[in-house]
C-alpha positions as CSV (number, residue, x, y, z in Angstrom):
1,X,-0.2,-0.2,-0.3
2,X,2.8,2.5,1.0
3,X,4.8,1.4,-2.4
4,X,1.8,2.2,-4.2
5,X,0.6,5.5,-2.6
6,X,4.6,6.6,-2.9
7,X,4.6,5.6,-7.0
8,X,1.2,7.2,-7.3
9,X,2.7,10.6,-5.7
10,X,6.0,10.4,-7.4
11,X,3.8,10.4,-10.6
12,X,2.1,13.7,-9.7
13,X,5.1,15.4,-8.5
14,X,7.1,14.4,-11.9
15,X,3.9,16.1,-14.0
16,X,4.2,19.1,-11.9
17,X,1.0,18.1,-10.5
18,X,2.3,18.4,-6.5
19,X,5.1,20.4,-5.3
20,X,8.2,18.2,-4.2
21,X,8.3,19.6,-0.7
22,X,4.9,18.4,0.0
23,X,5.5,14.8,-1.4
24,X,5.5,13.1,2.1
25,X,2.0,14.9,3.3
26,X,0.5,13.5,0.0
27,X,1.9,10.3,0.7
28,X,0.5,9.9,3.9
29,X,-3.0,10.9,2.7
30,X,-3.0,8.7,-0.5
31,X,-2.0,5.8,1.8
32,X,-5.0,6.8,4.6
33,X,-7.4,7.0,1.6
34,X,-6.5,3.9,0.0
35,X,-6.2,1.9,2.8
36,X,-9.9,3.4,3.7
37,X,-11.2,2.2,0.7
38,X,-9.9,-1.1,0.8
39,X,-11.2,-1.7,4.3
40,X,-14.8,0.0,2.9
41,X,-14.6,-2.7,0.3
42,X,-13.6,-5.5,2.4
43,X,-16.9,-4.7,4.4
44,X,-19.1,-4.6,1.7
45,X,-17.8,-7.8,0.3
46,X,-18.1,-9.5,3.7
47,X,-21.5,-8.1,3.9
48,X,-22.4,-9.4,1.1
49,X,-21.4,-12.9,1.6
50,X,-23.3,-12.8,4.7
51,X,-26.2,-11.1,2.8
52,X,-25.9,-8.3,5.7
53,X,-24.7,-5.5,3.4
54,X,-26.9,-2.7,5.6
55,X,-26.1,-4.3,8.9
56,X,-22.0,-4.6,8.3
57,X,-21.9,-0.8,6.8
58,X,-23.9,0.3,9.9
59,X,-21.5,-1.7,12.2
60,X,-18.5,-0.7,10.5
61,X,-18.9,3.2,10.4
62,X,-21.0,3.2,14.2
63,X,-17.8,1.2,14.9
64,X,-15.1,3.9,13.5
65,X,-16.9,6.9,14.7
66,X,-16.5,5.6,18.2
67,X,-13.0,4.4,17.8
68,X,-11.7,7.5,15.9
69,X,-12.2,9.3,19.4
70,X,-12.1,6.9,22.3
71,X,-9.0,4.9,20.9
72,X,-8.2,1.6,22.0
73,X,-5.9,-1.2,20.7
74,X,-3.9,-0.7,17.5
75,X,-2.4,-3.3,15.4
76,X,1.4,-2.7,14.8
77,X,1.5,-3.2,11.1
78,X,-1.0,-2.2,8.6
79,X,-1.1,-5.8,7.4
80,X,-1.9,-7.1,10.9
81,X,-4.6,-4.5,11.4
82,X,-6.2,-5.5,8.1
83,X,-6.1,-9.5,9.2
84,X,-7.8,-8.5,12.7
85,X,-10.2,-6.3,11.2
86,X,-11.6,-9.1,8.8
87,X,-11.6,-11.3,11.7
88,X,-13.5,-9.3,13.4
89,X,-16.1,-8.3,11.3
90,X,-16.6,-12.0,10.1
91,X,-17.2,-12.9,14.0
92,X,-19.4,-10.1,14.1
93,X,-21.7,-10.7,10.9
94,X,-21.7,-14.5,12.3
95,X,-23.1,-13.3,15.7
96,X,-25.8,-10.7,13.9
97,X,-26.6,-13.5,11.8
98,X,-27.4,-15.8,14.5
99,X,-29.3,-13.1,16.5
100,X,-31.1,-12.2,13.5
101,X,-32.5,-16.1,12.7
102,X,-33.2,-16.9,16.3
103,X,-35.0,-13.3,16.5
104,X,-36.0,-13.7,20.2
105,X,-36.9,-10.5,22.1
106,X,-35.1,-11.6,25.2
107,X,-31.9,-11.2,23.2
108,X,-32.4,-7.8,21.9
109,X,-33.4,-6.7,25.9
110,X,-30.1,-8.4,26.7
111,X,-28.4,-6.7,24.2
112,X,-29.7,-3.4,25.4
113,X,-28.4,-3.9,29.2
114,X,-24.8,-5.2,27.7
115,X,-24.7,-2.1,25.3
116,X,-25.5,0.0,28.8
117,X,-22.6,-1.5,30.5
118,X,-20.2,-1.0,27.4
119,X,-21.2,2.7,27.0
120,X,-20.3,3.3,30.9
121,X,-16.9,1.6,30.5
122,X,-16.5,3.3,27.1
123,X,-17.1,7.0,29.0
124,X,-14.9,5.8,31.9
125,X,-12.0,4.5,30.0
126,X,-11.8,6.8,26.9
127,X,-9.8,8.1,25.1
128,X,-6.7,5.9,25.3
129,X,-4.0,7.1,23.0
130,X,-1.1,5.1,21.4
131,X,2.6,5.4,20.9
132,X,1.7,7.0,17.2
133,X,-0.8,9.1,18.3
134,X,-0.4,10.7,21.9
135,X,-3.1,13.4,23.0
136,X,-2.3,16.3,25.0
137,X,-4.5,17.7,27.9
138,X,-7.0,19.7,25.8
139,X,-7.3,16.8,23.1
140,X,-7.8,14.2,25.7
141,X,-10.4,16.3,27.2
142,X,-12.1,16.8,23.9
143,X,-12.0,13.2,22.8
144,X,-13.4,12.0,26.0
145,X,-16.4,14.4,25.5
146,X,-16.9,13.2,21.7
147,X,-16.5,9.6,22.4
148,X,-19.1,10.0,25.9
149,X,-21.6,11.8,23.6
150,X,-20.9,9.5,20.5
151,X,-21.2,6.1,22.1
152,X,-24.3,7.5,24.2
153,X,-26.3,8.9,20.9
154,X,-25.7,5.6,19.1
155,X,-27.1,3.6,22.3
156,X,-30.2,6.0,22.4
157,X,-30.8,5.4,18.9
158,X,-30.2,1.6,19.1
159,X,-32.6,1.3,22.0
160,X,-35.2,3.6,20.2
161,X,-34.6,1.0,17.1
162,X,-35.5,-2.0,19.7
163,X,-38.8,-0.3,20.5
164,X,-39.8,0.3,17.0
165,X,-38.5,-3.4,16.2
166,X,-36.0,-2.7,13.6
167,X,-33.7,-5.4,14.8
168,X,-31.3,-5.9,12.2
169,X,-29.7,-2.1,12.4
170,X,-30.2,-2.3,16.2
171,X,-28.1,-5.5,16.8
172,X,-25.1,-4.0,14.3
173,X,-25.2,-0.6,16.5
174,X,-25.1,-2.9,19.7
175,X,-22.3,-4.6,18.3
176,X,-20.2,-1.2,17.1
177,X,-20.1,-0.4,20.9
178,X,-18.9,-3.7,21.9
179,X,-16.3,-3.9,19.7
180,X,-15.0,-0.7,20.4
181,X,-15.2,-1.6,24.2
182,X,-13.2,-4.8,23.8
183,X,-10.4,-3.2,22.1
184,X,-10.1,0.0,24.5
185,X,-10.4,-2.8,27.4
186,X,-7.6,-4.7,25.6
187,X,-5.3,-1.0,25.0
188,X,-5.9,-0.4,28.6
189,X,-4.5,-4.0,29.8
190,X,-1.7,-3.0,27.7
191,X,-1.1,0.0,29.4
192,X,-1.1,-1.6,32.6
193,X,1.6,-3.9,31.7
194,X,3.6,-1.5,30.2
195,X,3.6,0.3,33.3
196,X,4.7,-3.0,35.3
197,X,7.6,-3.5,33.1
């Protein structure tokens, strides 16, 4: 991905479309955009395979919105990140599919209570930064507010969907909160282990 981004930007520089001194910024931006497009395409393909296209997109975008500000575990390499993302999405889609097939109201209410616990954990732990993206005091406060408001808003919307019986989207939103919480807890454990070393 980085090689492709680099060659693409090199092409633009050689054709005087980009200044040479701005090359690194454009390479970074191109890498992020291409990586995001590959992730979205993968989510769509997996969603189509499970016949859960809308659910997969709802899960992915809600998850990304929460994770952007809450932080959490990050893989050390883009390849590892991509593999973990695929495994996570496949696992979540399997569970979502199973829940929708069973279609017991008690499961949806159990999800609601689990979601409340996850939102509390998210609000308590977030944000957790990484070595690549350290937050200063002001950023930490802003990220905490945004991650809390976002997760609460998604949870409230999910609850509304339970009430009106739109279970497929409700389950997808619930699992986006759940997945974000798990990765936040994993990161917290990592940080605690680092302190003990």
